[in-house]
C-alpha positions, -999 to 999 in steps of 0.1 A, spaced: -349 414 -543 -363 402 -510 -355 366 -517 -316 377 -523 -318 393 -490 -331 362 -478 -303 340 -492 -277 369 -483 -289 364 -446 -289 328 -445 -254 326 -460 -240 348 -436 -259 332 -406 -239 299 -416 -205 319 -419 -211 332 -383 -223 297 -370 -192 281 -386 -168 305 -369 -186 300 -337 -179 263 -338 -153 260 -360 -139 224 -367 -106 216 -355 -76 223 -378 -58 199 -398 -24 188 -389 6 186 -410 -4 153 -421 -40 165 -428 -55 145 -396 -82 165 -376 -72 172 -342 -91 169 -312 -108 201 -299 -87 218 -274 -101 214 -239 -94 250 -220 -96 239 -184 -70 214 -177 -76 221 -142 -113 212 -144 -101 181 -160 -78 170 -133 -105 174 -110 -127 152 -128 -104 125 -130 -94 124 -98 -129 126 -87 -135 93 -103 -104 72 -94 -70 82 -75 -53 49 -88 -21 50 -106 -36 57 -142 -60 83 -130 -30 100 -112 -6 96 -143 -35 113 -166 -41 140 -141 -5 150 -138 -4 153 -173 -35 176 -173 -15 197 -148 11 198 -169 -11 210 -198 -24 236 -174 10 249 -164 23 249 -202 -7 272 -210 -6 293 -178 33 300 -169 23 326 -145 7 295 -121 43 276 -124 56 272 -89 87 293 -83 118 269 -86 141 263 -56 166 292 -50 204 284 -44 196 286 -6 168 262 -7 188 235 -28 218 238 -6 195 234 28 180 203 10 214 188 4 224 194 40 195 179 53 183 152 35 220 144 21 201 144 -14 221 130 -45 226 152 -80 197 133 -95 174 135 -67 178 171 -68 169 174 -102 137 151 -95 125 176 -72 137 206 -92 117 196 -123 90 222 -133 70 194 -148 52 165 -130 70 134 -137 64 96 -142 71 94 -102 47 121 -92 19 96 -102 29 67 -81 36 93 -50 3 108 -56 -15 74 -59 -2 66 -26 -12 99 -10 -46 94 -19 -49 58 -9 -34 69 28 -55 101 24 -86 76 21 -74 50 47 -71 85 74 -105 97 64 -120 66 74 -105 55 104 -110 93 117 -147 83 118 -159 86 155 -123 100 165 -130 130 189 -93 142 192 -59 140 174 -47 114 199 -79 94 189 -69 99 158 -37 88 159 -40 57 180 -72 45 153 -43 49 123 -19 30 144 -47 1 153 -56 0 117 -18 0 103 -14 -34 126 -47 -50 115 -38 -43 78 0 -53 78 5 -87 94 41 -88 108 64 -106 86 102 -101 83 107 -94 45 144 -91 24 136 -52 9 119 -21 27 93 -13 -1 71 19 0 39 23 21 14 16 -4 27 -14 -15 31 -26 17 -5 -22 22 -12 -38 -11 7 -70 2 -10 -67 36 22 -80 52 58 -62 64 83 -57 89 80 -36 122 97 -7 99 76 -10 70 43 -9 97 58 22 114 66 40 76 24 34 69 15 46 102 36 79 97 22 79 63 -14 82 77 -4 106 103 8 128 75 -25 129 60 -41 134 93 -19 165 96 -3 151 127 36 156 135 51 121 133 85 104 137 109 73 137 125 67 171 154 48 170 161 33 208 188 7 196 214 1 223 243 -4 204 252 17 173 261 -13 146 231 -33 160 202 -42 137 181 -11 145 150 -13 171 124 13 163 97 31 179 72 55 162 61 87 178 32 111 172 36 150 187 5 160 197 1 193 219 39 190 228 36 156 242 54 128 223 34 93 223 53 61 218 41 33 197 58 -1 187 50 -13 156 69 -46 165 46 -55 197 17 -42 176 6 -18 205 14 13 219 38 17 248 14 12 281 4 45 296 -24 59 321 -56 37 316 -46 22 288 -38 51 265 -3 54 245 24 65 268 41 97 265 80 103 268 76 124 295 55 96 315 82 69 311 106 91 321 91 103 350 79 66 359 108 45 353 87 14 359 56 17 341 70 -6 311 74 -35 342 37 -40 331 51 -58 300 72 -84 316 45 -109 322 62 -139 311 100 -141 315 101 -162 281 88 -132 264 108 -102 283 103 -70 265 133 -56 246 131 -18 252 140 0 286 130 32 298 169 40 297 170 30 257 139 57 255 160 84 272 187 77 252 165 76 220 173 91 185 141 108 169 146 109 131 125 129 109 119 124 71 96 133 41 91 115 8 113 131 -16 84 142 -41 68 158 -13 101 185 -14 92 195 -51 75 228 -54 49 214 -79 32 192 -53 26 228 -34 8 240 -63 -9 205 -68 -22 204 -34 -36 242 -36 -50 233 -67 -68 203 -57 -79 218 -21 -113 227 -27 -125 198 -45 -102 169 -34 -82 177 -2 -53 157 1 -16 163 20 10 164 -9 38 188 -3 61 190 29 65 217 51 97 198 64 112 230 79 84 235 100 76 201 112 117 198 120 116 230 139 87 215 162 105 182 169 138 200 177 124 224 203 107 194 216 138 175 216 156 201 229 133 208 257 135 172 269 169 166 260 165 139 232 187 138 202 168 146 169 180 144 131 168 146 99 173 112 82 199 112 54 210 87 31 246 83 43 231 65 75 224 34 58 197 10 54 168 21 31 163 59 31 124 64 40 130 99 15 138 82 -17 125 48 -10 96 49 -36 122 62 -63 147 36 -57 121 7 -55 105 19 -91 124 8 -120 131 39 -145 105 29 -172 84 43 -142 102 73 -130 122 54 -106 161 51 -103 163 11 -102 181 7 -135 203 -24 -128 187 -56 -124 193 -77 -93 206 -111 -91 178 -133 -74 182 -170 -65 149 -191 -75 151 -203 -35 133 -171 -31 101 -183 -46 94 -216 -37 73 -237 -63 84 -214 -91 106 -237 -109 108 -277 -110 144 -276 -113 147 -273 -149 157 -237 -154 185 -214 -143 190 -212 -103 193 -173 -104 173 -148 -123 178 -109 -129 149 -89 -116 137 -53 -110 132 -45 -74 96 -39 -80 95 -75 -102 110 -92 -68 84 -77 -46 55 -90 -71 72 -124 -72 72 -127 -33 38 -115 -30 28 -148 -50 26 -185 -38 42 -205 -67 32 -234 -52 0 -235 -67 13 -229 -102 -3 -257 -121 22 -286 -129 16 -284 -165 28 -247 -164 59 -254 -141 70 -282 -166 78 -257 -191 116 -239 -183 113 -206 -168 138 -198 -191 119 -205 -225 93 -180 -239 67 -206 -230 74 -211 -197 83 -173 -193 46 -165 -207 28 -191 -186 47 -179 -151 37 -142 -163 4 -153 -165 2 -169 -133 16 -139 -116 -6 -113 -133 -37 -135 -120 -23 -143 -85 -12 -104 -81 -46 -88 -94 -72 -113 -89 -78 -98 -55 -66 -65 -58 -97 -46 -64 -113 -56 -33 -82 -50 -14 -82 -15 -25 -118 -9 -18 -107 -25 19 -81 -1 26 -101 28 12 -127 22 38 -154 13 10 -166 -18 33 -198 -25 17 -185 -28 -19 -154 -45 -8 -174 -75 7 -200 -78 -24 -170 -82 -46 -154 -107 -25 -183 -127 -22 -185 -130 -59 -149 -137 -59 -154 -168 -32 -182 -181 -58 -160 -178 -87 -135 -197 -72 -156 -225 -61 -169 -230 -94 -134 -229 -110 -134 -267 -119 -123 -282 -153 -132 -316 -168 -108 -341 -181 -116 -333 -214 -106 -297 -209 -74 -307 -194 -63 -330 -222 -69 -299 -247 -48 -277 -223 -21 -302 -227 -23 -305 -262 -22 -267 -265 7 -265 -246 24 -289 -267 12 -274 -297 29 -242 -285 64 -258 -273 69 -274 -309 61 -241 -322 89 -226 -302 112 -252 -310 103 -244 -345 114 -208 -342 147 -215 -326 154 -246 -352 146 -233 -387 169 -213 -405 144 -202 -436 131 -166 -425 97 -176 -442 95 -206 -418 102 -188 -387 79 -161 -393 52 -188 -399 64 -205 -367 62 -173 -349 23 -165 -362 16 -202 -351 32 -195 -318 9 -163 -313 -23 -172 -325 -20 -203 -303 -11 -183 -274 -39 -158 -279 -64 -186 -284 -53 -205 -252 -49 -177 -227 -84 -181 -214 -82 -218 -210 -47 -215 -190 -62 -188 -170 -91 -209 -162 -63 -236 -154 -44 -213 -131 -74 -204 -110 -87 -241 -104 -50 -249 -93 -49 -218 -69 -81 -220 -59 -73 -232 -23 -50 -201 -19 -73 -175 -35 -102 -187 -16 -84 -186 17 -72 -151 8 -108 -143 1 -125 -155 30 -98 -137 52 -103 -103 35 -140 -108 41 -132 -113 78 -109 -87 80 -140 -62 61 -165 -76 89 -136 -66 116 -132 -32 104 -171 -26 100 -171 -35 137 -146 -11 147 -160 18 132 -192 12 144 -179 10 182 -156 38 177 -187 61 164 -209 49 193 -184 53 222 -180 88 209 -214 97 212 -210 86 247 -229 54 245 -219 19 256 -214 -3 222 -227 -35 236 -260 -16 244 -264 -14 204 -277 -43 188 -262 -31 153 -228 -30 166 -232 -64 189 -245 -80 155 -214 -64 136 -190 -79 161 -207 -111 161 -202 -112 124 -166 -106 127 -159 -133 151 -181 -158 131 -162 -151 100 -128 -155 117 -140 -190 132 -152 -198 100 -114 -192 87 -102 -209 114 -119 -241 106 -117 -243 68 -79 -230 66 -64 -232 99 -57 -211 131 -29 -190 120 -16 -167 149 -31 -136 131 -63 -152 127 -65 -162 164 -53 -128 171 -84 -109 156 -109 -134 166 -100 -126 200 -105 -91 195 -138 -96 182 -147 -120 214 -134 -94 239 -157 -68 224 -188 -91 228 -177 -94 263 -163 -130 262 -128 -122 274 -123 -152 292 -121 -175 254 -106 -142 239 -77 -142 263 -73 -178 261 -70 -177 223 -47 -148 223 -20 -165 248 -19 -196 223 17 -200 211 12 -221 184 24 -208 153 52 -184 145 48 -154 164 76 -127 173 83 -129 209 82 -91 212 46 -95 197 40 -121 219 47 -99 250 20 -75 234 -6 -106 234 0 -116 271 -8 -81 277 -38 -78 263 -49 -111 276 -40 -95 311 -60 -64 305 -92 -86 290 -91 -105 322 -86 -77 345 -118 -61 331 -134 -97 336 -125 -97 373 -138 -60 375 -105 -45 379 
């Protein structure tokens, strides 16, 4: 009897245990489903705590969607008819744009937008280190933008995160990056059109509204407009002291192209990113607030109200940017840049001349190709002059030629993507370690003659297989040729990659050393800013002096091995000036060799004058 009771209790325990940890029920096909994760919000937190790249943001968006599906009470309230009308009137939104922000679920476009916000958030956190006031933050954000984005006139305007990855952009793109940083710093920012003629190419300044003062920055010159004690000028300062900009007329060959009258007659343009208008972004921002603070949603009416009040008080024109005003709209720039497969609105390929990519082709392919905007951007990032001749000899119109170019494109766009990303996010020690490893890897990229012959044979074999695929009419023979082509390609990818690295080694090493110098420079800036915030002279601190000396040495190292470009001379001059070697710094930054925009040269001359004035005790 006792034994029966024992077995009865044992079986009951098994049943209870199995009920508490029940295996997932099979689906209709009999396959076991994964156990359901109840806390999707926590899952989103964990994903974004580990990484905030595009893949992580896409996965986190999926978790947020799952949470809203299971908890409909958390769904943000849909836009009212009044709100929809206000958005259309304010921003000139199209029906498809309105549908994008009205969607209750997170969309593929949101992943790109969130990634951009997290990138700018990380950069803003880093550059705020040692800042004592919002004005210090704005100045630091502007200076960081100028260091990270070389001035290059580009054929198309791309979103800020893509500008930062490229490391180069127009003055307008620089302005968009700066305003993105201000947004993460929760400082009101605005574009300021100071063009003299309505139909002329627009001349942009960027502004920061702090304590009812409008501070002015020039992304083309690379400096704030000069105010008192070398601080950024305010609008009121310039209007009350019209001769303040005379300080920029240093050399008649490089006159400054903006007058106080231009500023007084300028027009402020406010804008926000399209995704920031979606109610779901306000939910995401609130949901992440405690564990991963980031600005995702826009309180555009409040911001516009503050700028409108300031503008009315100072008799300045103010507008919210509408897409009907021509040029690339900052509101929808991300959506218009991305292909529809990634949540964008770029649904039609654009005709591009091969002359846009020097070195892409050896004259054996069509003169024009069709590409999406993002593809054009990636192709323009790459130095095609270093494409191996063995690859260039294959027509870009053939499958083999196309694959070779795609392999090279992927290598050149991704090889330094990780350290560049770390640098942008302020993780400088990690970035430096990765870059040193990359530099050593590049220097060791050498193929033997035997390996070159094998690669040539591989490419010939692949070309023959491709020709067989085209020529044979028998399906079985065509399938066999395809199998030979695919197996040969899979086997040869590592060898072709090695060939591409060796061929592109000069360009890759130059980029690597440049990023290393930039890492050292950012470290020195951060240490100097922190010591100044503590009321200490940076030159009295050995670690700060050593940091600047390291930056100066790296810039000189680059100049000696890869050439002293205007950009390299500028940052080497900044490092030398920080070390107190102001005469040499002034000589370097006044050097006019190489392509320098005249307005940027004006800014360089102003810096040289400031440094020499300090040298003279002024």
